[in-house]
N, C-alpha and C positions, 0 to 999 in steps of 0.2 A: 719031267723036262718041259712038257708043254705048259705046265702051270708057271714055271720059272720064266719061260719066254713071254707068256701073257702078262706077267707082272712087270717085266722089264719094258714091254711095249706101253703098258699103262703109265709107268713112270716117265718114259720119254714123252708121251702125249701130254701128261700133266706139266712137264717142264716146258714143252713148246707153248702150251696154253698160258703158263705163267709169264713167259717171255713176251708173248703177244699182248697180254694184259698190261705188262709193265709199260708198254708204249702207248697205251690208251688212257685218256684222261677219265677220271671218275666224275668229272663235272666240268662246266665251262670255265675257261680261264678268268681270273679276276680282272675286272676293269676298274682300276683305281679312280676315285673321284679327284677333281682338281685339288681339293683340300688334302687328300692323301698324298698326291704327288708333291705338293709343297712341303708337307711334313717330312716325307722321306728325303727330299732334297736338302732341307735344313739339317736333318740328322747326319746325312752324308757330309755336308759342308762342315758342320761343327766337329765331327770326328776327324775329318781330314786336317782341319786346322790344328786340332790338338795333337794328333800323331805326327804331323810334319814339324810342329814346334818341338815335340819330344825328340824327334830325330836330329834336328839342328842342335839342340842342347846336348845331345849325347855323342856327337861325333868327336873322335879323338879322345874319348874318356876311357879310363881304365878303372874297373870296379873290383873291389875286394869283397868276396863273399865267404861267409863262414858256413862250411858244409857240415861241421861237427864241432863240439866243444874244443876250442884251441886249435882248430884246423881251418885255415883260410886258403882260398885259391884266388888267382888273378883272372878276372874275366875281361879281356879287352873287347872293345866295341869298334865297329867299323870306323876307319879313319881316312882322312884325305878327301879331296873333292869327289873321287869315285865312290867312296863309302857313303858320303852325304847324298850324292845323286841316287845311289842304290836305295837307301833308306827312304828318301822322299818318294821315289817311284813306287815302292811297295806300299807306303802309307796312302798315296793318292789312289792307286788301283784298288786296294782293299776297301777303303772308305768310300770312294766314288761309286763303286758297284752297288752300294746299298741304296742308291737312288732308284734302282730298278727292282728292289727286293720283293715288292708285291706283284709286279707284272711278270717277272721272270725269276721266281725264287730259286729254282734248281740251278739255272745258269749262274746266278749270283753266288750260290753256295760253292759251285765248282771253282769259280774265279777266286773267291776269297780263300778257299782251302788251298789252292795252288800258291797264292801269295803268302799264306801262313807257313806252308812247308818251306818256302824259299826264304823266310825271315830268319836271320841269325838268332841263336838261342839267347844271346845277351841283350837283344832288343825286341823280345817277343811282344812287348806292349804296342809295337807298331801296328800289328794286324790281329792280335788276339781278341780284342773287343769287337772288331768288325766280324771276326769268325763267329763269336757267340751270337751276334745279331743275325747273321746269315743262317745259322742253324735254326734259330727260332723262326725266322721268316719262312724257311723251307717247310718246316713242320706245320705251320699255320696256313700258309697261302698256296702251296703247290697243289694243283688239281691232279697231278700224277701220283696217286697215293702209293702204288706198288713201287715205282721208281724212287720215291722219297724214302720209303721204309728201308730200301736197300742202300741209298746214298748216305743217309744220316749216320748209320753205324760206321760205314767205311771212312767217312770224313773224320769222325771223332777218333777212331782208332789210329788213322794215319797221323793226325796231329798229336794225339796223345803219346805215340811211340816214336816220334821223330827226333827226340833228343832226351837229355837227362832231366831237364826241367822246362816244360813248355808253359807252365803257369807263371806269369810275371809276378815279381815281388812288388807289392804295393807299399809305397811310403806311408809312414804313420799319419802324416797330415792329410792323407786322402781317405782315411778310414771313415771319418764323419760324412764325407761326400758320398762314399759308397753305401752308407746306410740311408742317408736322406734321399738319394735319387730313387732307389726302388720304392721307398715309401711314397714319394711324390707320384711316381708312375702308377702305383697301386691306387692312390687316391683319385688320380685322373681317370683311371679305368673304372673305378667304382662309380664316380660321378657320371661318366658316359653311359655305363650300364643302367644307372637309375633314370637318366634322361630318356634312353631308348625304351625302358620299361614304361615310363609315363606316356611316351608317345604311342607305344603299342596299346596301352590301356585306353588312351583317348580315341585311337582309331577303332578299337573294339566297341567302345560306347557309341561312337558315331555310326558304326555299322549296325549295331542293335537298334538305334533310333531309326535308321533308314529302313531296316526290315520291319519294324513296328509300323512305320508310316506306309510302307508298301502293303502290309497286311490290312491296315485300315482302309486304304484305297480299294483293295481287292474285295473287302467285305461290302463297302458302299456300292461298288460296281455290281456285285452279286445281288444285293438288295434291289438295286434299280432294275436288274434283269428280271428278278422274280416279280417285281411290281408290274413290269410290262407283260409278263406271262399272265398274271392274274387279270390285268386289264383286258387282254385279248380274250381269255377264256370266258370271263364273266360277261363282258359286253356282247360278244357274239351270241352265246347261248341264251342269255337272258332276253336279248332283243327278239330272238326267234320265238322264245317261249311266250313273250308278251303278245306278239302278233297272233300266234296260234290260239292263245287263251282268249284274246279279243274276238277272233273269228268264231271260236266255239260258243262264246256267250251270245253272239248275235244269231247263230243258227241253231241254238239249243232246242228251241220249241219247233221250229219249222222243219229241221232235218237232224233228228237225233243221231243218225248214223254218221253223217259228215262231222257233227260235233264230236262224236266219239273218236273219229279218226284224228281230228285236230287235237283232242286231249291226249291221244296216244303220242302224237308228235311232240306235245309239251312234255310228256313223261320221258320220251327218248332224249329230248334236248336237255332235260334236267339230269338224266343219268349221264349223258356225255359231259355235262358241265361238272358234275361231281367227280367223274373219273379223272378229268384233266386237273381239277382242283387238288385231288388227292396226289396226283403226280407232282404238281408244282410244289405243294406243301411237303411232299416227301423229300424234295431237294434240301429243305431246311433241316429236316430231322435225320437225314441219312448219316451225317457225320457222328451225331450222338449215338445212333444205333450201332455204328461200326465200333466206336470206342467202348461201348458197354456190352459187346457181344464177344464171346470167345471164339466162335467159328464163323467164317464168312458165309457158310451155307444157310445160316439162320437169318441173314439180313435180307429183307424183302427188296428185290430189284424192281425199280419202277418200270412202268410200261414205256416202250420207245416213244420218242417225240414224233408228232405227225409230220409227214413229208408230202411230196408231190404225188405219191401214189394214192393218197387219201383225198385228193381234190374231188373226185367223183362223189365220195360220201358227203363231203362238205357241201357241194353244189346240190346234192339231193336233199339235204336238210333245209337248205334255203328255198328250194322249189316247193317244199311242203308248206312254206308260209304263204304261197300264192305268188311269189315273184318268179317269172320265167327267166331261167338262166341257161345260157349256152356255154359249153366247154369245148375249146378247140386246142389240140396239142399238135404242134408242127415240129418237124425235125426228129431225128432218131433219139428217143430218150436214153439216157445213160446214168449210171450211178453217180451221185454227187455227195459231197460231204454233208453229214446230218445237219450241222448248223446252218449251212446254206439252204438246204431244203426246208428247214423249219422257218427260216426268214421268208422264203418265197411263199410258203403256206400261209404265214401270218399276213402277208400283203393281201392275198386273196380274201382271207377271213375278215380282215378289217374293212376292206373295200365293200364287200358284200353286206357286212353289218351296217355300214353307213348307208348303203342303198336301201336296205330294209327299213331303216329308221327315218330316212329323210327323202326318199323318192318312191312313195307308195304309188302303185300303178305303172311303174317303169318296167323296162325289160333290160336285163343285164347280160353281159357277154364276158367270158373269161378266156384269155388266150395265153397259152404257154408255148414259147418258142425256144427250142434247143438249138443254139447256134454253135459254130465251131469255136468261138472265142467268148461267148457270153450267153447268159440265160435272160430272156425277156419275158416278163410277166405283166399282162395288161388286163385291167378290169374296167369296163365301161358300162354306162347305163344311159337310157334315153331321157331321163328326167321324170319327175313326178311331184306329187304333193307330200309334204312332211306328214308323218304319222301323228296320231293323236297324242302319243306319249313322247314325241321327239322334242328335244330341247336344243338350244344352241350349244354345240360342242366346244370344248376348250382346246382342241387340236392335239391333245396328249397322245392319242393313238397314232397319228401321223408322225409326231416327233419320235415316238418309240420305234416306228418302222424305219425312219431314217437312221436312227442309231444302230438298229439291227443290221441294216444294209451296209452301213459304214464299216462295220467289222470286217465285211467281205469285200471292201472297196467298191460297193455298189452304190447306185444313186436312185432316188425316188423323185418322180415328177407327177404333180397333181394339178388339176385345174378343170375349169368348165370347158366343154366342147363348143365349137362354133355352131354345130347343128343341134345343140341342146343336150343337157345331161352333164355327166361328170366323168372324168377319166383319171385313172391311177395307173402309172407305169413304173415298173422297177427294172433296172438293168444291172445285172450282176456278172462281173467278169468270171470266166471259167478258164481252167488250165487246158491247153491244147491237148486233145486226146492222142 
């Protein structure tokens, strides 16, 4: 007994859910284009004119129909002014409703079905063709799929069982027209489908070209970024190594121990340069390694990019070259995006490298200021003499720094100080903590 009650409750719940879903659209209502509105209006007008003309021609007409061999019946049609007005009204209502067949397909189906049921059997041609178009429109355009699946059979059954013969008899001279019209409609539909297919193919090709262009730009951007990485790594470390090697050469005979320390610094700089070079070049080969490897565990993960927490190490390496460098950090340090920290680190690295190359005998100062809305990085020096191996720079390092900072909406200001020396300042906006 409990199982029967449970089954009945489930059936009631399913019926309620079906009724609720019947009133919910399965998609947004169709918004016909102006061209579709014009087409539907012309269809409604043409059918209204044809059916009204048919009604006028058949008022007060008596038709003899043969229902069996040798058996004929008299089929009178509406007569008098009242019959004419009745037929014209049915024709105008059924045909005029088709102008809204895309926007309100179910409502149009109900109106045309009611007009068809009200049409006398002797003049079914007044509304039958409008009924066929309304059924097609409801099946194609209605967003209420459940309601449509329920309404279509009901409408067809009602119209099909409303009389002895609901299908109008077509005169012989209309047979060719009834054959040619569907063929013309099919040809127009085929042409429209071909045009839409060609348009879709053209859009797909355009999208593929845009994607290829975006990929090419991304590759160029990545190559430029890697070139900046290589410039920063090689310029800084090699400059430090040149200074240390030159110092070691000069004091090799007088102070072998200090020369050994300088050579150790050269070795450390070379190792640091090789480590960063491997990291940068690893960015180029990682994709190939991932594609050619079955498991992610076997792919070598590159070392993390340097950040502000490694400034002390960077400053220490520069001090080993004989350049006094001070490091000042103000404000409460907080975690920042890795790309932003790398950009700030490269600013300090590039500025100190330029000081080592072009301001021998100077004193440098690095200031990192954590503000509530921005990060300020400043590197200054007191000025000095260019080193023996220094040459006129092409400014590519500073251009690369500006591009790095522009990614984070940052700015770079450089120039000589009034008191002598050079100043590099980077301002990078931060999100409010």
